[in-house]
N, CA, C and O of each residue as an XYZ file, in Angstrom:
400
protein
N       5.915     11.413    -10.741
C       4.614     11.759    -10.195
C       4.724     13.059     -9.402
O       5.668     13.270     -8.640
N       3.756     13.900     -9.601
C       3.742     15.161     -8.874
C       3.043     14.979     -7.532
O       2.357     13.984     -7.297
N       3.232     15.953     -6.669
C       2.548     15.919     -5.374
C       1.038     15.926     -5.552
O       0.310     15.328     -4.760
N       0.573     16.601     -6.589
C      -0.867     16.655     -6.851
C      -1.412     15.273     -7.233
O      -2.501     14.892     -6.805
N      -0.654     14.533     -8.035
C      -1.070     13.186     -8.427
C      -1.108     12.278     -7.206
O      -2.059     11.520     -7.017
N      -0.076     12.357     -6.384
C      -0.029     11.522     -5.181
C      -1.190     11.874     -4.259
O      -1.836     10.980     -3.713
N      -1.465     13.167     -4.076
C      -2.585     13.585     -3.226
C      -3.917     13.077     -3.775
O      -4.780     12.646     -3.010
N      -4.084     13.125     -5.090
C      -5.325     12.634     -5.700
C      -5.480     11.128     -5.484
O      -6.582     10.646     -5.223
N      -4.384     10.394     -5.594
C      -4.454      8.943     -5.375
C      -4.726      8.614     -3.905
O      -5.471      7.682     -3.600
N      -4.121      9.379     -3.004
C      -4.412      9.162     -1.575
C      -5.894      9.392     -1.321
O      -6.531      8.603     -0.623
N      -6.452     10.466     -1.882
C      -7.888     10.722     -1.732
C      -8.713      9.596     -2.332
O      -9.755      9.231     -1.788
N      -8.256      9.045     -3.442
C      -8.995      7.964     -4.095
C      -9.005      6.685     -3.264
O      -9.887      5.847     -3.449
N      -8.051      6.516     -2.356
C      -8.071      5.328     -1.489
C      -9.239      5.383     -0.510
O      -9.535      4.397      0.165
N      -9.907      6.544     -0.433
C     -11.072      6.700      0.450
C     -12.378      6.828     -0.341
O     -13.413      7.180      0.223
N     -12.331      6.544     -1.637
C     -13.508      6.656     -2.496
C     -14.585      5.672     -2.053
O     -14.275      4.640     -1.458
N     -15.852      5.984     -2.340
C     -16.947      5.081     -1.962
C     -16.945      3.792     -2.780
O     -17.467      2.775     -2.325
N     -16.366      3.820     -3.979
C     -16.321      2.646     -4.863
C     -15.067      1.819     -4.560
O     -13.950      2.331     -4.634
N     -15.252      0.569     -4.227
C     -14.114     -0.281     -3.850
C     -13.135     -0.488     -5.007
O     -11.937     -0.655     -4.776
N     -13.624     -0.479     -6.234
C     -12.718     -0.637     -7.376
C     -11.780      0.559     -7.508
O     -10.608      0.405     -7.850
N     -12.302      1.741     -7.236
C     -11.469      2.948     -7.266
C     -10.415      2.869     -6.166
O      -9.247      3.179     -6.398
N     -10.831      2.450     -4.960
C      -9.876      2.321     -3.848
C      -8.787      1.323     -4.197
O      -7.609      1.574     -3.944
N      -9.174      0.181     -4.781
C      -8.234     -0.868     -5.153
C      -7.206     -0.354     -6.161
O      -6.001     -0.527     -5.977
N      -7.697      0.280     -7.225
C      -6.798      0.771     -8.280
C      -5.923      1.927     -7.796
O      -4.795      2.083     -8.262
N      -6.429      2.732     -6.872
C      -5.614      3.808     -6.301
C      -4.436      3.220     -5.524
O      -3.317      3.727     -5.604
N      -4.690      2.163     -4.784
C      -3.604      1.492     -4.055
C      -2.561      0.954     -5.027
O      -1.360      1.147     -4.834
N      -3.026      0.282     -6.065
C      -2.095     -0.255     -7.056
C      -1.250      0.847     -7.679
O      -0.041      0.691     -7.850
N      -1.893      1.959     -8.017
C      -1.174      3.067     -8.641
C      -0.126      3.640     -7.689
O       0.989      3.945     -8.114
N      -0.463      3.787     -6.424
C       0.510      4.297     -5.450
C       1.718      3.378     -5.364
O       2.848      3.846     -5.216
N       1.489      2.085     -5.455
C       2.588      1.126     -5.399
C       3.514      1.198     -6.590
O       4.673      0.795     -6.504
N       3.013      1.709     -7.698
C       3.829      1.797     -8.913
C       4.672      3.070     -8.982
O       5.544      3.184     -9.843
N       4.426      4.018     -8.096
C       5.081      5.316     -8.201
C       6.521      5.335     -7.711
O       7.288      6.221     -8.086
N       6.893      4.386     -6.891
C       8.287      4.307     -6.466
C       8.642      5.244     -5.334
O       7.808      5.569     -4.489
N       9.888      5.673     -5.329
C      10.453      6.406     -4.196
C       9.674      7.661     -3.834
O       9.522      7.975     -2.653
N       9.183      8.375     -4.826
C       8.449      9.613     -4.546
C       7.187      9.343     -3.732
O       6.714     10.216     -3.004
N       6.645      8.138     -3.855
C       5.417      7.800     -3.132
C       5.684      7.197     -1.763
O       4.738      6.913     -1.028
N       6.921      6.997     -1.407
C       7.242      6.373     -0.114
C       7.266      7.428      0.984
O       8.294      7.664      1.620
N       6.118      8.054      1.193
C       5.993      9.100      2.205
C       5.129      8.596      3.351
O       4.452      7.575      3.230
N       5.160      9.318      4.458
C       4.317      8.955      5.599
C       2.846      8.968      5.222
O       2.079      8.121      5.681
N       2.444      9.929      4.383
C       1.033     10.036      3.991
C       0.593      8.837      3.159
O      -0.499      8.306      3.358
N       1.444      8.411      2.226
C       1.116      7.254      1.394
C       1.083      5.991      2.244
O       0.174      5.173      2.113
N       2.072      5.835      3.113
C       2.096      4.664      3.998
C       0.829      4.631      4.854
O       0.224      3.572      5.018
N       0.426      5.772      5.398
C      -0.796      5.828      6.212
C      -2.026      5.448      5.385
O      -2.886      4.705      5.858
N      -2.111      5.951      4.160
C      -3.253      5.625      3.297
C      -3.293      4.134      2.980
O      -4.362      3.523      2.972
N      -2.122      3.552      2.720
C      -2.076      2.120      2.409
C      -2.366      1.271      3.646
O      -2.998      0.220      3.543
N      -1.912      1.717      4.799
C      -2.243      0.995      6.033
C      -3.749      1.000      6.264
O      -4.328     -0.019      6.642
N      -4.382      2.154      6.035
C      -5.843      2.219      6.164
C      -6.512      1.308      5.139
O      -7.500      0.644      5.451
N      -5.988      1.274      3.936
C      -6.568      0.426      2.890
C      -6.412     -1.056      3.233
O      -7.252     -1.870      2.849
N      -5.358     -1.408      3.942
C      -5.196     -2.801      4.356
C      -6.296     -3.221      5.316
O      -6.559     -4.413      5.474
N      -6.943     -2.253      5.959
C      -8.035     -2.545      6.892
C      -9.406     -2.394      6.224
O     -10.436     -2.475      6.893
N      -9.416     -2.176      4.923
C     -10.661     -1.979      4.178
C     -11.530     -3.226      4.282
O     -11.021     -4.337      4.432
N     -12.850     -3.033      4.200
C     -13.765     -4.181      4.264
C     -13.720     -5.030      3.006
O     -14.129     -6.191      3.032
N     -13.230     -4.473      1.905
C     -13.153     -5.186      0.634
C     -11.800     -5.887      0.506
O     -10.753     -5.255      0.648
N     -11.824     -7.178      0.242
C     -10.577     -7.950      0.189
C      -9.686     -7.538     -0.984
O      -8.463     -7.649     -0.895
N     -10.281     -7.064     -2.081
C      -9.463     -6.618     -3.210
C      -8.690     -5.346     -2.870
O      -7.549     -5.170     -3.298
N      -9.313     -4.475     -2.109
C      -8.624     -3.262     -1.669
C      -7.478     -3.649     -0.736
O      -6.377     -3.109     -0.845
N      -7.732     -4.572      0.168
C      -6.677     -5.059      1.068
C      -5.522     -5.641      0.269
O      -4.356     -5.363      0.550
N      -5.854     -6.443     -0.720
C      -4.833     -7.053     -1.562
C      -4.064     -5.985     -2.348
O      -2.839     -6.054     -2.457
N      -4.777     -5.007     -2.890
C      -4.127     -3.924     -3.626
C      -3.146     -3.162     -2.749
O      -2.056     -2.805     -3.197
N      -3.526     -2.913     -1.508
C      -2.634     -2.214     -0.577
C      -1.411     -3.076     -0.258
O      -0.293     -2.566     -0.185
N      -1.620     -4.354     -0.071
C      -0.493     -5.251      0.212
C       0.469     -5.315     -0.972
O       1.687     -5.301     -0.790
N      -0.079     -5.384     -2.179
C       0.769     -5.394     -3.373
C       1.509     -4.066     -3.529
O       2.656     -4.034     -3.974
N       0.850     -2.986     -3.163
C       1.498     -1.674     -3.241
C       2.694     -1.620     -2.292
O       3.753     -1.107     -2.652
N       2.522     -2.148     -1.087
C       3.654     -2.199     -0.149
C       4.788     -3.041     -0.709
O       5.961     -2.691     -0.576
N       4.429     -4.152     -1.334
C       5.452     -5.021     -1.923
C       6.220     -4.269     -3.010
O       7.448     -4.342     -3.070
N       5.506     -3.558     -3.857
C       6.159     -2.779     -4.915
C       7.016     -1.660     -4.341
O       8.132     -1.424     -4.803
N       6.491     -0.974     -3.333
C       7.273      0.101     -2.719
C       8.535     -0.447     -2.062
O       9.581      0.202     -2.082
N       8.438     -1.636     -1.481
C       9.617     -2.238     -0.845
C      10.711     -2.512     -1.869
O      11.898     -2.382     -1.567
N      10.312     -2.889     -3.072
C      11.286     -3.144     -4.128
C      11.911     -1.858     -4.647
O      13.094     -1.826     -4.986
N      11.108     -0.792     -4.707
C      11.561      0.448     -5.337
C      12.089      1.469     -4.342
O      12.962      2.270     -4.677
N      11.568      1.447     -3.123
C      11.918      2.481     -2.146
C      11.717      1.944     -0.737
O      10.689      2.201     -0.110
N      12.678      1.212     -0.250
C      12.551      0.576      1.062
C      12.871      1.568      2.186
O      13.911      1.474      2.839
N      11.962      2.512      2.394
C      12.143      3.482      3.472
C      11.801      2.832      4.806
O      11.224      1.746      4.848
N      12.156      3.498      5.883
C      11.830      2.979      7.216
C      10.328      2.798      7.383
O       9.886      1.838      8.015
N       9.536      3.715      6.820
C       8.085      3.628      6.941
C       7.537      2.398      6.230
O       6.663      1.706      6.752
N       8.056      2.130      5.035
C       7.602      0.967      4.265
C       7.989     -0.320      4.980
O       7.172     -1.234      5.094
N       9.227     -0.402      5.464
C       9.683     -1.606      6.162
C       8.858     -1.826      7.433
O       8.461     -2.953      7.729
N       8.603     -0.756      8.177
C       7.803     -0.888      9.402
C       6.394     -1.385      9.086
O       5.853     -2.217      9.814
N       5.802     -0.882      8.014
C       4.462     -1.324      7.618
C       4.473     -2.801      7.230
O       3.538     -3.535      7.548
N       5.525     -3.234      6.548
C       5.616     -4.645      6.155
C       5.811     -5.538      7.376
O       5.231     -6.621      7.452
N       6.614     -5.097      8.319
C       6.791     -5.869      9.547
C       5.472     -5.997     10.292
O       5.160     -7.057     10.836
N       4.709     -4.934     10.316
C       3.398     -4.959     10.948
C       2.449     -5.894     10.199
O       1.645     -6.593     10.815
N       2.545     -5.905      8.877
C       1.662     -6.753      8.061
C       1.911     -8.235      8.299
O       1.036     -9.059      8.032
N       3.083     -8.583      8.795
C       3.356    -10.000      9.095
C       2.454    -10.530     10.201
O       2.350    -11.743     10.382
N       1.803     -9.642     10.941
C       0.913    -10.057     12.028
C      -0.567    -10.000     11.628
O      -1.448    -10.187     12.467
N      -0.829     -9.744     10.355
C      -2.206     -9.638      9.875
C      -2.916    -10.978      9.984
O      -2.280    -12.028      9.899
N      -4.225    -10.948     10.170
C      -4.964    -12.208     10.275
C      -5.154    -12.892      8.924
O      -5.396    -14.097      8.870
N      -5.046    -12.128      7.826
C      -5.178    -12.711      6.490
C      -3.843    -13.302      6.035
O      -2.822    -12.615      6.037
N      -3.857    -14.561      5.651
C      -2.611    -15.241      5.283
C      -1.963    -14.627      4.043
O      -0.736    -14.553      3.968
N      -2.762    -14.185      3.067
C      -2.158    -13.615      1.858
C      -1.451    -12.292      2.158
O      -0.483    -11.938      1.485
N      -1.929    -11.564      3.164
C      -1.262    -10.326      3.563
C       0.081    -10.670      4.204
O       1.094    -10.036      3.909
N       0.086    -11.671      5.080
C       1.342    -12.092      5.728
C       2.340    -12.614      4.702
O       3.528    -12.295      4.767
N       1.860    -13.416      3.755
C       2.755    -13.956      2.726
C       3.341    -12.840      1.876
O       4.536    -12.841      1.582
N       2.507    -11.893      1.483
C       2.982    -10.771      0.683
C       4.006     -9.940      1.426
O       4.983     -9.481      0.833
N       3.795     -9.743      2.713
C       4.734     -8.965      3.522
C       6.080     -9.686      3.606
O       7.134     -9.063      3.475
N       6.038    -10.971      3.819
C       7.287    -11.743      3.890
C       8.039    -11.700      2.559
O       9.259    -11.535      2.532
N       7.305    -11.850      1.465
C       7.913    -11.794      0.138
C       8.571    -10.436     -0.092
O       9.698    -10.362     -0.581
N       7.869     -9.373      0.258
C       8.392     -8.030      0.060
C       9.631     -7.782      0.917
O      10.604     -7.187      0.453
N       9.591     -8.236      2.153
C      10.761     -8.053      3.032
C      11.965     -8.813      2.499
O      13.103     -8.370      2.658
N      11.720     -9.953      1.870
C      12.810    -10.728      1.283
C      13.471    -10.033      0.106
O      14.643    -10.270     -0.185
N      12.714     -9.169     -0.574
C      13.261     -8.468     -1.736
C      13.987     -7.232     -1.285
O      14.525     -6.496     -2.112
């Protein structure tokens, strides 16, 4: 993935359409080590706070995928923070990702 692709996906996490935001999160999670940047982590953290539960889930799954492919300090810190989320599926996903 190029920097331009990553930047476009980060921008898409702020799209007005929740389906676009959801799929952008999923795509970021599939990119691996190149996507494990502070900017991507920040975008996914913001998406975890989205009003749409599918976007939240997409961001959580993206963190799980990034943890498997590129367990940077930023990704691990975000997962540790997600363990305190009020949504149980977010906490479960964070625990699963940390275990991997």
